[in-house]
N, C-alpha and C positions, 0 to 999 in steps of 0.2 A: 360444359364450361372448361376452359383451359386449366383453371386451378384444380378442378376435380380430376382431370387427367393427370396433372402433376402429383396430386395426392395419391392417386392409384399407383402411379409409377414408383413412388417411395414405399408405399405400404406393401406392394407386391414384390419389391426387389428382394433378391436373395443372393447369398454368396458374396463374391468379391464386389459385385455392384452395390449391394446394401452397405458393405463396409466403406466403399468409396464415397457414397452419398453421405453417410454419417460423418466421415472424416472431413470432407469439403464443407459441409454445413457447419460443423464445429469451428473450422478454421475461419469461416466468414465472420464468426462472432468476434474475433480479434480485431476486425476492422472498426468495431464500435468502441474500442479502447483507445486511450491516448497513444500516439499523438494525433491520430486521424479523427477520433471521436465521431465517427459516422453512426450515431446512436440509432437512427431508424433501421439500420441493418440488423438490429437485435431480432427482428421478425424472422430472418432466415434461419438461424440455428434453433430458435425456440419452436417455430412452426414445424420445421422438419423433425424436431425431437418428438412432437406429438404423433406424427405419422409413422415414425420409426417404432414407437411403442405400440401403435395400432397394429403394425405388421408383425409384432412379436407373438407368434402363435406357437402352440405345442399341445401335446396330448395331456400334459399334467401341469400343475401349478409350477413345479420346479422348472419344467421345460420353458414355460412362458417367461418366468423370471430370468432364466439363463439367456434366452434370446434377447430380451430387453437389455439386460446388463451388457451383453456383448456389443449391441449397438451403441449403448451409452459409453462404453470404453472407447470405441473408435471415434465417436463424437467428441469426447473429452480429450482424446489424444490430439485430434486436429486443433481443438481450441487452445490447448496448452502449448503445443508445438509452435503454432503461429503467434501466440502471445508472449512466449518466453524464449524465443530464439536468441535474443540478445545476451542471455546468460553465457553464451559461448565466448563473448569478448573477455570475460574474466580469466578464462583458461589461456589466453594469449598474452596476458600481462607478463608472466614469466613462462614463456612458451617452452623453454628448455625443460621445465619441470612438469608443466601441466597440460601442454597441448594434446598429448596422447589421450588424455582423459576427457577431452571435450565432449565426446558422445554421451558421457555419463550425465552431463548437465543439460545438453541440448536435446537428447532423445530419451535417456533413461528416466530423468525426472518427470517430464510430461507423461511418460508411460505409467509411472507410479501414481501421479496425480489423477490420471484418467480413471482409476478405480473408484474415486469418489462419485463422479457422475454415473459411472456404471452402477453403483449401489443405488443412486437416486432413480435411474431408469428402472432398475429391477423392482425396487419397492413400489414405485408408481404403478407398475404393471399388476401388482398384487391387488390394488384398489381400483383398477381401471374399469371404466364403463363406456358405453357407446355415446354418451351425451356430452354436453358442454362442461359438466362437472369434472371431466378428466383433465381439462386445462388447469383447474385449480389444484387437482391432485398432483400433477406434474410440478407445479410451482412449489407446493409444500415439500415434496420429496427432494427436488433439486436444491432448494434453499437449505433444507436440513443437511444435505450432503455437503454443501458449502460451509455450513456451521461446523460440521465435523472436520472438514479440511482446515479450518482456522484454529482448531483446538487439539487434534490428535497429534501426539509426539511433538509437543510444543507449538504445533500449528504452522501452516504456510498459507495465510489468507491473501495471497497476491492475486490480483485480477479476479476477485470474486465477481460473479455475474452482475451484481448491482452496479459495478463500476462502468458497465456499458451505458448506463443512463446518467452517471455522475458527472460526465463532461458537460451536460446541459445544466447551466447554473440554476435555473428555476426548478427543474425537476429534482435536483440534488437536495433542495431545502427540506424535503420530506424526511431526510436522514436526521434532522433535528428532533423528530418525533420517534422514529422507528429504527434508526441506525442503518448500518450497511446491510444487515441480513433482512430487515424489513424491506429495504429498497430492492434487495435481490428477489424477494418473494413477489413484489410488484413487477419487477422487470421481466421475470419469467412468464407471469400471467399475461402481461400486456403483449409481450413478444409472441407468445404461443396462441393468442386469441384468434388470429386469422386462420388457424388450422381448420376451424369448423366450416369455413367457406368452401372447402373442398371435400368435406366428408358428411355433411348433414343435408337432409331433405327438407324442403320447405324454406321459405324466406325467413320466417321467424327463427327457426333453429339455426340456419346458416349465419344470420347476422346478429344474433343475441350477444355472443361473446365479443365480436369485433366492436360493436357499438358500445358495450360496457367498457371495453378497453380504451376506446377513444374518449369516453366520458371520464374515465379514471385519469388518463393522461392529461386531459384538459384541467381536471381538478388539481393534479400535481403542479402543473404550470401556474394555475391561478393561486394556489397556496404559496408558491415561490414568490410571485410578484407581491402578494400581500405581506409575506414575512419580511422581505428585505426592504429596509427603508430607502427612500430616494436620496436622502442626504448622506454624506460620508459620516462614518463613526468618528466622534471626537477623539483627539489624541491625548495621551497621558502627558500632563504638563511637565515641562523641563527635561524631557527625554529626547535625546538625539542619538539614534543608532547609526553605526557604520558597519555594514556587512562587507567582509573582504572575501572575494572569490579568486583564488590564485591560479586556478586552471592548470595545476601541475600534472604532468604525465604520471600515471600510477607507478610505473617501474622506477621512476626517480624518487617518488614520495617515500618509499619504504627502504631506500638505500641509505644506510647510516653515514656513508661517506659524503652524502649531500646535505647533511644536517645544517652546516653553517650557511651554505648557499641558500637553502630553503628559508632559514630564519632571516637572512638578508632580504630576500624577496618579500617576505611577509611584512617586515618593518618598512621597507620602501613603499610597497603598495598601500599599506595602511595609512601612510602619511601623504598620499597623493591628493593634490588639489582637484576638486571636482567643479568648482565655480568660484567666482570672486568672493562670494560670501562664505564659502567653505574651503579655506585654504589648505586644510589637512586635518589631522587627528585633533588639533587644538580646538576644533569647533564641535566635537562630539562628546557625549557623556559615556557611551558604551561602544567599545570596539569588539566585534565578534568574528572569530576565525572558525573554520570548519572542523569536522571530525578528523581525528588522527593527524593533527597538524604537524607533528614532528616525528622524525625517525629516531627519537631519543626520549628518555624520561624527563619531562620538564621539571618535575619536583626534585630531581637529583642533578640538575644542570644549572648551578647558580649563575654561571656566566650568561646563559640565555635569559634568566629572570632579571638579571641586572640590565641587560640591553632592553628588555621590555619595559622595565621601570623608567629607563632613560627616555623612551618614546612617549610614555603616557603622561599627559598633563596632570596637574593636581585634580583629584576627585574624578578622574576618568578610570574606568574599569575595563579590563580585558576578559572576555569569556571565550574560552577556546577548548577544542577537543585535544586530548592528550592521553597517552598511556600513563597509568599510575601504578606504582609498586606499593603493595600492601605489606603488612608485617609477616615475617617468616613464621609459618605455623609449626607447632611441635611435630617432629619427625620428618619435616621437609627440608630440602637443601637450598631452595630458592624461594623468594617471595612470590605470592600470586600477583599477576599483572592484570589490571583492569582497563577496559576501554572507558574513558571517563570524559566528563566535562569539568573543567577546572576554571575557577574564578580568581583572577590575579588583580590585586589593587595597584595603585600608582607607585607603591614602594617595592613592588616585585614580590610581594608575599601572596601565596596561594591561600585564600581565605575560606573557600568552600569547594566541595567537589560532589559530583554524582557519578556513580559507577553503573554502567550499563547492566541491566537485569536480563533482558531478553536477547541472548546472543544468537548469532546466525550459525545454524548447524553447518559444518564442513567449511565455513568461511572463517569463523572465529574459534571454533572448538570442534572436536570430533565426538559424537555421541558415544558414551562409555561402552555400550553393548556392541559397537562396531569398531571401536578404536583399534584394537589389536589386528583385526582383519584388514582394515584400511591401511594401517602402517606397514603391514606385511607385504603389500603390493606396491609400496613406495610412494603412497600418497600422504599428504599432510594438510593442515589448514592452509588457506590462502594467505592469511596474515602470519608473518614469520615471528611468532612468539613461542618459545619453547613450552610445549605442553598446552598451548592455546590460551586464550583469555579466560580469566575467572569471572564468574557472574556476580553482580551485585546482589544484595539480599532483598532490598525493597526500594520502591520508588516513593520519594518524599519531595515536596516542593523545594526548589533550589533558591536559597536566599542570595540576592544580588543587590548590592548597595544602589539605591536610587531607582529600583524597578519593583513592580509588584512581584509576589512570589511566582516563580516560573515552574511549569510542568516540563521537566527535562526529558527529551526523547532522542536517543542516539540512533541515527540511520534507520534500520529495519524496525525498530520499536514503534514507529509511527504508523505502520500498516495494521496494527492490531486494534480493531474497533473495541471500544469499551475500556481500553487500558490507557488512554491518553491522559486522563486526569489522575494525578498521584493520590496517595492516601493523605488524609487531612483536609484542611480548609480548601475551598475552591481557589485555584491559582488565577493569576491575572492574564496569563498567556502561555502558549506552548512554545518551547525552545527546541528546535530540531536541528541538530548538527549532523551532517552526513558527508559521506565520501562516495559519490557515484562514479568516480573516475575509473573504477573497475570496468565499467560497461561502455565507455567511450561515447561516441555520438550516435547512440541507438535509441530505441523507444523506451528502454528501461528507465532512465531518469525522468522522462515525462510521466510514465506510469507512477513512479514513486511520488512525484510532486502532487499528482492528482489525488492520490490516497491521503497524503498529508493534508491537503486542502479539504477533503471530506471530513477528516477528524475535526477541523475547525468548525465546520457546519454542525456536526454531531454535538459538539460540546459547547458551542457558542463562545469559543475562546480564540482570540487572535493567534496567528501563527507567525513566528519568526524562524525562517529556515535559511541556513547557511551551508552551501555545498562546495566542495573543492572545485568541481568542474561545472556546477550548475545543476539544477535551477535554484538560485538563491532568491528569496522573495519574502515579503511581508504581506499577510492577508488579514482581513478583519474576521470577526466571529461569524460572518455570513459567507466566508469563502471568497470574498472579493479581493483581488490582488491590488494592493496599493502601489507597489513597485517591485520590479524583478530584474535579475540579470539572466540573460539567456544562456542556454547550454553551450559549453565550449568557448567561453569568453572570459578573459581576465578582466577584473575591475573591482570597484568599490561602489556600494550603494548607500546613500545617506537618506534615512527615512525615519519618521516618527513611529511611535508604538500606539496602535489603536486601543481604546479602552475596551474592557471586557464587555461582552454582550450579555443580556439576561440569560440566566440558566435555562437550558433546554429540557424538554421532557426526557429525551434520551439520556442527557447527562445526569438526571435524577434517578431514573429507573432502569437504565441500561436495556437489556434485551427482553424485559418483561412485556413491553408493547409488541415486540416481534412474536413472543409466545402467544399472546392473545390473538394476533393476526393468524397464526397457524391454526388455532382452534376455530376461528371464524371461517377461514377458507375451507376447512374440512367439513364444517357444518353446512356451508353453502353448497359444497360439492354434492352432498347428499340430497339437498332440497331441490337443486336444479333438475328439471325434467330430462329424462333420457330420450334419445331420438327414437 
C-alpha cells in the first residue's frame, strides 16, 4: 500500500530528512487555521507526528525521549513559524526602532514555543506502544503541552491545535462542553487516527482508529446541529449598538500630534448615516469605539470629553478604549497608566472603567526578570508608555447604562479560554475592544476573531467586538455572526444585542471536563489491543 510506504519513509527517515519532514508537516497544520480554515488538513501534521514518534528509537529511555522531542521541536517550529509569521508586521510600524529585531518575533518566538510540542512528543514516547492506543497517548500529551503553553509565564495560547477544527461551526460547538483544550484533545486524536492505516497489520487493526475518528467527527457535527437553534437568538429590547471601525494606520494612531485629527475622524464617522432609518448617532443607544482610541489620556482631556458630550444624544452612552492614569503611588514620580475601557455618558462624564488585567508581554510591558537586559540592547515595549502599562487587579462585570452586565476583554485577553467570564454574577455579553492594526492585512486579525468567537461558544455569551482595523462583529452565544465589518475597511455597524444563551457546561465547570477526558483517553489507550 502507498500509505504504508509513506509511513515507512517517515519512520525510517533520519538526520536532515527527518527534520525536514517534521518541519513541513507542522507547517501544513497552519493551513487548517484562519483565514484558510482547511480543517481536513489536520490529518497531515497529526498523522506524521505519530510516525515521527514511531521512528524515535534509541538504546535507552532517555535516548528515545530525546529523539522524539527533537522531532517534536522541528514539527512545532514549522507549525508556529507558518502560523505566526504575521507578527513581523508589528516590527514595521515603527521600523526605525524595531525592524532590526523582527527575527526575534518571527523566528525566535516560534523556536521557543516549539519546546512545548517537543515536550509532548517526548512524553508520548515514554508511554508509546505498537497499537492504536498510541494515537490516544499522543493526543493526551500534545493537549497537555498546549495547556502548559497557555499557562506558563502568563501563557501564550494562540493557535492552540483545537483551533484547527474551530473554523467548522458545527464541530466547534463541542467547546461548550469541554472547552478549547478538550477540543484540542479530540483534534489531535481525530487527525492522528489515519496513522494506523500505514503501520498496522490486518484490516481490523488498520481501520479501527480511522473508523472511530470518523464516528467521533460525525458525532461532533451532529451535536453541533442539535445544539444550535434554527431560529435567530432574540435581541435585547431597546438596545441599538453602533460599532465604529476607523481603520487608522497604526503609526498615526499612537502619534500625539494626531490627537485632534483622530478625534475629529471618530466623531464624524460615528455620526455617519447608514440608511434612511438610521441617519446617524441619534438613532443608537450605545456607541462603541475600539481599544486605544486616543493618543492622549481621555480622563485628563476635558475638551475631548466636551466634544463627545456634544455628539451624544440624551441617554446615549459611549464605550471606548482609552489609556487611564491612576493615582500616584508612594515613592513613585508618575502615575500608573492602564489600558482601559471607559464608559462616557451623554454629559461627558466617565462613569465606569475597566483596566486590562492580562497584559501582552513585550507589547505592553517587559517581564521584570528580562527588563534590564532588554532595555540594555535598546529595546522597549511596542506601546510608547514610559515604564509600560500597569495591570489591573481583577476582572469584574462592567456596568453600562441600558445594557446587561458586560464581561470586558481588551484585545489579547479574549484568547484565554476559561477567563472570559469575570468574577461575580454571569454577565449578559462579552465586550472585546481591540486594536489589530499592528498586524496589517495579514492572517493575525482573522485568527484573533476566530478565538474570540470560540469564547462565545464556550461560555454561551454573545460577543460584541470592536477593532480599529477589523474584524468588528457581533455574534450570538453559539458563535453565529449577526453582522461584521471586514478587515481593512472604515465604517460603522448598526446592530442589536443578542440575548444571553443558556449557561454551558464549560462555563460552569471550566477544564474539569477536559481533565476527565484525559483520564478516559489514557484508560482507553491501555485497553485497546496492541498490534
